[in-house]
C-alpha positions as CSV (number, residue, x, y, z in Angstrom):
1,T,87.6,127.3,87.8
2,I,89.4,124.0,87.7
3,N,91.7,125.2,84.9
4,Y,92.6,128.3,87.0
5,L,93.4,126.3,90.1
6,F,95.8,124.0,88.3
7,H,97.6,126.8,86.5
8,S,97.9,129.1,89.5
9,T,99.1,126.5,92.0
10,S,101.0,123.9,90.0
11,R,102.5,125.5,86.9
12,D,105.3,123.0,86.4
13,Y,103.0,120.1,85.5
14,S,99.6,121.7,84.7
15,Y,100.0,120.7,81.0
16,L,99.9,117.1,82.1
17,L,96.8,117.4,84.3
18,V,94.3,120.0,83.2
19,E,92.6,118.3,80.3
20,E,92.5,114.9,82.0
21,E,91.3,116.3,85.3
22,E,88.5,118.3,83.7
23,R,87.4,115.2,81.7
24,S,87.6,113.0,84.8
25,I,85.7,115.4,87.1
26,M,83.1,116.2,84.4
27,T,82.5,112.4,84.0
28,A,82.2,112.0,87.8
29,R,79.8,115.0,88.0
30,I,77.5,113.7,85.3
31,S,77.5,110.2,86.9
32,S,76.7,111.8,90.3
33,Q,73.9,113.8,88.9
34,K,72.4,110.7,87.3
35,Q,72.6,108.8,90.6
36,G,71.5,111.8,92.7
37,L,74.7,111.7,94.8
38,R,78.3,112.7,94.8
39,S,80.5,109.8,93.9
40,P,83.6,108.9,96.0
41,L,85.7,109.4,92.8
42,R,84.5,113.0,92.4
43,R,85.0,113.7,96.1
44,R,88.6,112.5,95.8
45,H,89.1,114.8,92.8
46,L,87.7,117.8,94.7
47,S,89.9,117.0,97.7
48,L,93.0,117.0,95.4
49,L,91.9,120.4,93.9
50,A,91.6,121.8,97.5
51,V,95.1,120.7,98.3
52,L,96.4,122.3,95.1
53,A,94.5,125.5,95.8
54,M,96.2,125.7,99.3
55,G,99.6,125.8,97.7
56,S,100.8,122.8,99.6
57,S,104.3,121.3,99.4
58,R,105.1,118.7,96.8
59,R,105.4,116.1,99.5
60,V,101.7,116.7,100.4
61,L,100.8,116.9,96.7
62,I,102.3,113.5,96.0
63,Q,100.4,111.9,98.8
64,A,97.2,113.6,97.8
65,Y,97.6,112.6,94.2
66,I,98.4,109.0,95.0
67,N,95.1,108.8,96.9
68,S,93.1,110.8,94.4
69,G,91.7,107.8,92.5
70,L,92.5,109.4,89.1
71,P,93.0,107.3,86.0
72,A,96.1,105.1,86.0
73,H,97.7,106.7,82.9
74,T,97.2,110.2,84.4
75,Q,98.8,109.3,87.7
76,R,101.6,107.6,85.8
77,A,102.3,110.7,83.7
78,W,102.4,112.9,86.8
79,L,104.7,110.5,88.7
80,Q,107.0,110.3,85.6
81,K,107.3,114.1,85.6
82,L,108.4,114.2,89.2
83,T,110.7,111.2,88.7
84,D,112.4,112.9,85.8
85,D,112.9,116.1,87.8
86,I,115.0,114.0,90.3
87,C,116.7,111.5,88.0
88,L,117.8,113.9,85.3
89,S,119.4,116.3,87.7
90,E,123.2,116.3,88.3
91,P,124.4,114.2,91.3
92,G,124.9,116.4,94.4
93,N,122.2,118.9,93.5
94,L,119.1,117.4,95.0
95,S,117.2,119.6,97.5
96,Q,116.2,118.4,100.9
97,E,112.6,118.2,99.7
98,E,113.5,116.1,96.6
99,I,115.4,113.7,98.9
100,H,112.3,113.4,101.1
101,N,110.1,113.0,98.0
102,A,112.1,110.2,96.4
103,P,111.0,107.4,98.8
104,M,107.4,108.5,98.4
105,L,107.7,108.3,94.6
106,M,109.2,104.9,94.9
107,S,106.4,103.7,97.0
108,A,103.8,105.2,94.6
109,W,105.4,103.6,91.6
110,A,105.5,100.2,93.4
111,K,101.8,100.2,94.0
112,T,100.2,99.0,90.8
113,P,96.8,100.7,90.3
114,K,93.8,98.3,90.3
115,K,92.9,99.4,86.8
116,E,96.4,98.5,85.6
117,E,96.7,95.1,87.3
118,S,95.1,93.3,84.3
119,S,97.9,94.7,82.0
120,S,100.8,94.6,84.6
121,S,102.3,91.6,82.7
122,G,103.0,93.9,79.8
123,K,105.0,97.0,79.2
124,K,103.5,99.1,82.0
125,G,104.6,96.8,84.8
126,K,108.2,96.8,83.7
127,E,108.2,100.5,83.2
128,R,107.1,101.0,86.8
129,A,109.8,98.7,88.1
130,V,112.5,100.5,86.0
131,A,111.2,103.9,87.3
132,V,111.5,102.8,91.0
133,E,115.0,101.3,90.4
134,G,116.0,104.5,88.6
135,L,115.1,106.6,91.7
136,L,117.0,104.2,94.0
137,K,120.1,104.5,91.8
138,R,119.8,108.3,91.7
139,M,119.7,108.4,95.6
140,I,122.8,106.2,95.7
141,D,124.6,108.5,93.2
142,E,123.5,111.5,95.3
143,R,125.1,110.0,98.4
144,R,128.3,109.2,96.5
145,A,128.4,112.8,95.3
146,G,128.7,113.9,98.9
147,N,125.2,114.6,99.9
148,T,125.0,113.1,103.4
149,N,121.3,113.7,103.6
150,A,120.6,111.2,100.8
151,I,120.3,107.9,102.8
152,V,118.9,104.8,101.1
153,R,116.9,102.6,103.5
154,T,115.5,99.1,103.7
155,E,112.0,100.5,102.8
156,D,113.4,101.9,99.5
157,Y,114.9,98.6,98.5
158,N,111.7,96.9,99.4
159,A,109.8,99.3,97.1
160,V,112.1,98.3,94.3
161,M,111.5,94.6,94.9
162,K,107.8,95.1,95.2
163,S,107.7,96.9,91.9
164,W,109.4,93.9,90.2
165,V,107.1,91.5,92.0
166,N,104.1,93.4,90.5
167,S,105.8,93.8,87.1
168,G,104.6,90.6,85.5
169,E,108.1,89.7,84.4
170,M,108.0,86.3,86.2
171,N,111.4,84.6,86.1
172,A,113.3,87.7,85.1
173,A,111.7,89.7,87.9
174,A,112.3,86.9,90.5
175,E,116.0,86.8,89.5
176,R,116.3,90.6,89.9
177,V,114.5,90.6,93.2
178,E,116.7,87.9,94.7
179,Q,119.8,89.7,93.4
180,I,118.6,92.9,95.1
181,L,118.0,91.0,98.4
182,R,121.4,89.4,98.4
183,N,123.0,92.8,97.6
184,M,121.1,94.3,100.6
185,Q,122.5,91.5,102.9
186,D,126.0,92.1,101.6
187,K,125.8,95.8,102.2
188,F,124.5,95.2,105.7
189,V,127.3,92.8,106.5
190,E,129.8,95.4,105.3
191,G,128.3,97.9,107.8
192,D,125.4,99.7,106.2
193,E,122.7,99.2,108.9
194,H,120.3,101.4,106.9
195,V,119.7,98.6,104.4
196,Q,119.4,95.6,106.7
197,P,116.9,93.1,105.0
198,N,113.8,92.6,107.1
199,A,111.0,90.0,107.0
200,E,109.2,91.9,104.3
201,S,112.4,91.9,102.1
202,F,112.6,88.1,102.3
203,E,108.9,87.7,101.8
204,L,109.0,89.7,98.6
205,A,111.8,87.6,97.2
206,I,110.0,84.4,98.0
207,E,106.8,85.8,96.5
208,A,108.6,86.7,93.3
209,W,109.6,83.1,92.8
210,T,106.1,81.8,93.7
211,I,104.7,83.7,90.7
212,A,107.5,82.8,88.3
213,S,105.4,80.3,86.5
214,D,107.5,80.4,83.4
215,V,110.2,78.1,85.0
216,D,109.8,74.8,86.6
217,Y,112.4,75.3,89.3
218,A,110.6,78.3,90.9
219,P,109.4,76.4,94.0
220,A,112.9,75.1,94.7
221,R,114.3,78.7,94.4
222,A,111.6,80.0,96.8
223,H,112.5,77.2,99.2
224,K,116.2,78.0,99.1
225,I,115.5,81.7,100.0
226,L,113.5,80.5,103.0
227,E,116.4,78.2,104.1
228,W,118.8,81.1,103.7
229,M,116.6,83.3,105.7
230,N,116.5,80.8,108.5
231,H,120.3,80.4,108.4
232,L,120.9,84.1,108.6
233,Y,118.6,84.3,111.7
234,T,119.9,81.3,113.5
235,S,123.5,82.2,112.9
236,S,122.9,85.8,114.2
237,E,123.9,87.3,110.8
238,N,120.6,89.1,110.6
239,D,118.3,89.4,113.6
240,K,115.4,90.7,111.3
241,A,115.4,87.5,109.2
242,A,113.2,85.4,111.5
243,P,111.2,83.1,109.3
244,N,107.4,83.7,109.7
245,T,104.2,81.9,108.8
246,N,103.6,84.1,105.7
247,C,107.0,83.2,104.2
248,F,106.4,79.5,104.9
249,H,102.9,79.6,103.4
250,L,104.2,81.2,100.2
251,V,106.7,78.3,99.7
252,L,104.0,75.8,100.6
253,R,101.7,77.3,98.0
254,A,104.4,77.3,95.4
255,W,105.0,73.5,95.9
256,A,101.2,72.8,96.1
257,S,100.5,74.5,92.8
258,S,103.5,73.1,91.0
259,G,102.0,69.7,90.4
260,K,105.5,68.2,90.9
261,L,105.8,64.6,92.1
262,E,107.7,65.7,95.2
263,A,105.3,68.5,96.1
264,P,103.3,66.7,98.8
265,I,106.5,65.4,100.5
266,M,108.2,68.8,100.4
267,S,105.0,70.4,101.8
268,E,104.9,68.0,104.7
269,H,108.6,68.6,105.4
270,L,107.9,72.4,105.6
271,I,105.1,71.9,108.1
272,M,107.3,69.7,110.3
273,W,110.0,72.4,110.0
274,M,107.5,75.0,111.2
275,Q,106.4,72.9,114.1
276,H,110.1,72.3,115.1
277,L,110.8,76.1,115.0
278,Q,107.7,76.7,117.1
279,Q,108.9,74.2,119.7
280,Q,112.2,76.0,119.8
281,G,110.4,79.2,120.7
282,L,110.1,80.9,117.3
283,E,106.3,81.7,117.5
284,S,106.5,83.7,114.3
285,A,106.8,80.5,112.3
286,K,103.9,78.5,113.8
287,P,101.7,76.8,111.2
288,N,98.1,77.8,110.9
289,T,95.0,76.3,109.2
290,M,95.9,77.8,105.9
291,C,99.3,76.0,105.9
292,F,97.8,72.6,106.6
293,N,95.1,73.2,104.0
294,T,97.8,73.9,101.5
295,V,99.6,70.6,102.3
296,M,96.3,68.7,101.8
297,A,95.8,70.6,98.5
298,A,99.3,69.4,97.4
299,W,98.3,65.8,98.1
300,L,95.0,66.2,96.3
301,K,96.7,67.6,93.2
302,S,99.3,64.9,93.2
303,G,96.9,62.1,92.3
304,D,98.9,59.7,94.4
305,I,97.2,56.5,95.4
306,T,97.9,57.3,99.1
307,A,96.5,60.9,98.8
308,E,93.1,60.2,100.2
309,K,94.6,58.4,103.3
310,R,97.2,61.1,103.9
311,I,94.6,63.9,103.6
312,R,92.4,62.2,106.1
313,Q,95.3,61.8,108.5
314,I,96.2,65.5,108.3
315,F,92.6,66.5,108.8
316,E,92.3,64.3,111.8
317,F,95.5,65.8,113.3
318,M,94.0,69.2,112.8
319,E,90.8,68.3,114.5
320,L,92.6,66.6,117.4
321,S,94.9,69.5,117.9
322,S,92.1,72.1,117.9
323,R,90.2,70.1,120.5
324,K,93.3,70.2,122.7
325,G,93.3,73.9,122.4
326,N,95.4,74.7,119.3
327,T,92.7,76.7,117.5
328,D,95.3,78.1,115.1
329,I,94.9,74.9,113.0
330,K,91.2,74.3,113.5
331,P,89.7,72.9,110.2
332,D,87.7,75.3,108.2
333,S,85.4,75.0,105.2
334,S,88.3,74.6,102.9
335,S,89.7,71.7,105.0
336,Y,86.3,69.9,104.7
337,N,86.0,70.5,101.0
338,T,89.5,69.1,100.4
339,V,88.6,65.9,102.4
340,I,85.4,65.5,100.5
341,S,87.2,66.0,97.1
342,S,89.7,63.4,97.9
343,I,87.1,60.6,98.4
């Protein structure tokens, strides 16, 4: 029955799915019988089969398949088939459905399956990033070929950046993500409002540098992107580039984990900058407990002779502020643990 459903409703890619689907569902069935219940994995498989049996559009099939919980290599093979259908076609020939499917495929590629995260630093992570970028380039080529329906948007660029962040390529990925971000801003300045970088765009670029552990200048590069983000917002060059707490915390974490001599000082400067922006009315940049904890962690890791004193002073400031009503920076268990560790 399973074999019939795939061949009768999805002929184009049945050869990729039938054997793996039967094996996966059979495994789930046996497991369920042993446990006396129907596993969530088997229920997702059956839901996918129901969608296929209904003869749904490819857009619905893509979403159903992404959420199916199937093995990562099976999902990847299916995504590759749909990606090739789009990327290998001649520019100007994409259907409306293929144009609508492309962003969904980009988003699907960018989401690294849990089972693949352990190996994302290898070949598979890079393959995913290249596939997403290939889809983006194909959409750009389609637009240049005269198809006005092919519009590349900020979300599509963000999917490309996210795929590189998850690729495990560290410095190479960070360089590429920053290059994409700057290209987006240039296009926006030139008049393409569809690709205006937003807070997520900058956050992804900063995150890419925070995990680029193969170069010692990564924290400084993340810091520079944050400064550029603030400049674009305050100069009214990009009203979606307002610095936020998440972006600041990523940079704080980068400095704190770097072990650099200047890390505690840079962390404190960042906190003071956040407080200054908040006083100017930019609530999105207000510091929270996690930010202050990260500054204390930077001091703890530094081994500086003044670290214990400085950690205690920061902790006391957090306590005093919280008693005055600023519960956003109320000390938590991590705060107390850092203080105790510094003694």
